[in-house]
C-alpha positions in Angstrom: 138.0 88.3 91.4 139.5 87.8 94.1 142.1 89.7 95.7 145.2 87.9 95.1 144.3 88.1 91.7 143.5 92.0 91.6 147.0 92.6 93.3 149.1 89.9 90.6 147.1 92.3 88.0 148.1 95.8 89.9 151.6 94.7 89.8 151.9 92.9 86.3 150.5 96.4 84.6 152.6 98.7 86.8 156.3 96.5 85.8 154.7 96.5 82.4 154.1 100.6 83.1 157.9 100.8 84.3 159.4 99.3 81.9 157.4 101.1 78.8 158.9 104.5 80.8 162.6 103.4 81.1 162.9 102.4 77.1 162.1 106.1 75.9 164.3 107.4 78.4 167.7 108.4 77.0 170.7 110.6 78.9 172.2 113.5 77.6 174.6 112.2 76.2 172.6 109.6 74.4 171.9 111.6 71.2 175.5 112.8 70.6 176.3 108.7 70.9 173.6 107.6 68.5 174.2 110.8 66.1 177.8 109.3 65.6 177.2 105.9 65.3 174.8 107.0 62.5 177.6 108.6 60.9 180.3 105.6 61.1 177.2 103.3 59.6 176.5 105.3 56.7 180.6 106.1 55.9 180.5 101.9 56.4 178.5 101.8 53.6 179.8 104.2 51.4 182.6 102.7 52.2 181.4 99.1 50.8 179.1 101.0 48.0 182.4 102.8 46.8 183.9 99.7 46.9 181.5 97.8 44.4 182.1 100.6 42.3 178.6 102.3 43.0 177.6 105.2 44.1 175.1 105.9 47.8 172.4 108.1 47.3 169.6 108.4 50.1 171.1 105.6 51.5 171.0 102.8 48.8 173.7 101.8 47.1 173.8 102.1 42.4 175.6 101.5 40.6 177.7 104.1 38.6 177.2 104.7 35.3 
């Protein structure tokens, strides 16, 4: 392997490492915002299910008996 190939491989590996670790970090406000987004999504799914005369159970809309 030539010197330029080693430098290129090292640079690519470094960029991959930085990209992976940056994607795994969240800010302190992150978990709260994520919980809020999921709660809003669940509430919307519940409203849609009720409009279809169903009941939301464990994330699935089931027909009312």
